[in-house]
C-alpha positions as CSV (number, residue, x, y, z in Angstrom):
1,M,-5.0,-14.1,17.7
2,P,-4.0,-17.3,15.9
3,S,-5.9,-16.4,12.7
4,D,-4.1,-13.1,12.2
5,W,-1.8,-14.7,9.6
6,L,-4.8,-15.8,7.6
7,F,-6.0,-12.2,7.3
8,G,-2.4,-11.3,6.1
9,L,-2.4,-14.2,3.6
10,G,-5.8,-13.4,2.3
11,G,-5.0,-9.7,2.0
12,G,-1.7,-10.5,0.1
13,L,-3.5,-12.8,-2.2
14,L,-6.2,-10.2,-3.0
15,I,-3.5,-7.5,-3.6
16,G,-1.6,-9.9,-5.9
17,L,-4.9,-10.8,-7.7
18,G,-5.7,-7.1,-8.1
19,G,-2.3,-6.4,-9.5
20,A,-2.6,-9.2,-12.0
21,V,-6.1,-8.1,-13.1
22,F,-5.0,-4.5,-13.4
23,L,-1.9,-5.5,-15.6
24,L,-3.9,-8.0,-17.7
25,G,-6.8,-5.5,-18.1
26,N,-4.9,-2.5,-19.3
27,G,-1.3,-3.4,-19.6
28,R,-0.1,-1.1,-16.8
29,I,1.4,-1.7,-13.4
30,M,-0.9,-1.3,-10.4
31,G,1.0,1.3,-8.3
32,A,-1.4,2.9,-5.8
33,S,0.8,6.0,-5.5
34,G,0.8,6.5,-9.2
35,I,-3.0,6.0,-9.4
36,I,-3.6,8.5,-6.7
37,G,-0.8,10.9,-7.9
38,G,-2.4,11.0,-11.4
39,L,-5.6,12.2,-9.8
40,V,-3.9,14.8,-7.6
41,D,-1.7,16.3,-10.3
42,G,-4.2,16.0,-13.1
43,S,-2.0,13.7,-15.3
44,G,-4.5,10.9,-15.1
45,K,-7.4,12.5,-16.9
46,G,-7.1,10.0,-19.8
47,N,-8.1,7.1,-17.5
48,L,-9.9,8.9,-14.8
49,G,-12.7,6.3,-14.6
50,E,-10.4,3.4,-13.8
51,R,-8.5,5.4,-11.2
52,I,-11.7,6.3,-9.4
53,A,-12.9,2.7,-9.7
54,F,-9.7,1.5,-8.1
55,L,-9.9,3.9,-5.2
56,L,-13.6,3.2,-4.7
57,G,-12.7,-0.5,-4.4
58,V,-10.0,0.2,-1.9
59,F,-12.3,2.2,0.3
60,L,-15.6,0.3,-0.2
61,L,-14.4,-3.3,0.0
62,P,-13.7,-3.2,3.7
63,I,-17.1,-1.7,4.3
64,L,-18.7,-4.5,2.3
65,I,-16.9,-7.4,4.1
66,Y,-17.3,-5.9,7.6
67,P,-20.4,-7.9,8.3
68,L,-18.5,-11.1,7.6
69,F,-15.5,-10.5,9.9
70,G,-16.5,-7.7,12.2
71,E,-14.0,-5.3,13.6
72,V,-10.3,-6.3,12.9
73,D,-7.6,-4.8,15.1
74,T,-5.0,-3.2,12.8
75,H,-2.6,-2.5,15.7
76,A,-2.2,1.0,14.4
77,S,-1.3,3.7,16.8
78,G,-4.0,5.7,18.5
79,N,-1.8,8.7,18.5
80,L,-3.0,11.1,15.8
81,A,0.3,12.9,15.4
82,V,2.1,9.6,14.8
83,L,-0.5,8.6,12.2
84,I,-0.1,12.0,10.4
85,A,3.7,11.8,10.5
86,A,3.6,8.2,9.2
87,G,1.3,9.2,6.3
88,L,3.6,12.1,5.4
89,L,6.7,9.9,5.6
90,V,5.1,7.3,3.4
91,G,4.1,10.0,0.9
92,V,7.6,11.4,0.8
93,G,9.1,7.9,0.5
94,T,6.9,7.0,-2.5
95,R,7.8,10.2,-4.2
96,I,11.6,9.6,-3.7
97,A,11.3,6.0,-4.8
98,N,9.1,6.9,-7.7
99,G,6.5,4.3,-6.6
100,C,5.1,2.4,-3.6
101,T,5.1,-1.1,-2.3
102,S,2.2,-2.1,-4.6
103,G,4.1,-1.1,-7.7
104,H,7.6,-2.0,-6.7
105,G,7.0,-4.8,-4.2
106,V,4.0,-6.7,-5.6
107,C,4.2,-5.9,-9.3
108,G,7.9,-5.3,-9.6
109,I,9.1,-8.4,-7.9
110,S,6.6,-10.6,-9.7
111,R,8.0,-9.2,-13.0
112,L,11.6,-9.8,-11.7
113,S,12.3,-6.1,-11.9
114,L,15.7,-5.3,-10.3
115,R,14.5,-1.8,-9.6
116,G,11.4,-3.2,-7.9
117,M,13.5,-5.6,-5.8
118,V,16.0,-2.9,-4.7
119,A,13.2,-0.5,-3.8
120,T,11.4,-3.2,-1.8
121,V,14.5,-4.0,0.2
122,F,14.9,-0.3,1.0
123,Y,11.2,0.0,2.0
124,I,11.6,-2.9,4.4
125,M,14.8,-1.5,5.9
126,A,13.3,1.9,6.3
127,G,10.2,0.4,8.0
128,G,12.3,-1.6,10.4
129,L,14.5,1.4,11.3
130,T,11.4,3.5,11.8
131,V,10.0,1.0,14.2
132,V,13.2,0.8,16.1
133,L,13.5,4.5,16.3
134,F,9.9,5.4,17.2
135,R,9.0,2.4,19.4
136,H,12.2,1.3,21.0
137,I,14.4,4.5,21.2
138,L,11.8,7.3,21.4
139,G,9.0,5.3,22.9
140,V,6.4,7.2,20.9
141,I,4.3,4.4,19.5
């Protein structure tokens, strides 16, 4: 669809705006894995409300804008095993990299953080290699 790039641009702008508001609002980097991790391991009790508000926004906003755009094809695999494996690999990757693409890629690069830039390069390379392996070599996706 010709307007797919508009959805990507809009989503990127909203993530960047969210990162800027989060940083300006409380002086901390908006890393989704850190926000979720603080809820899971209990280290985020001091700012529990903002963590829950962030997650509610992530889950509720698509529901709220659904009437405007209708169903959008994400091109995600319909194979449940692939989706579970992908989720686990992303979780392991964020733990190894001590952060995720929202913290390193969006907020790190915008702050000219060398660590964020290096982590983002490796995220992109790992994603590309994963697509080559699963789609082109194994034919799973």
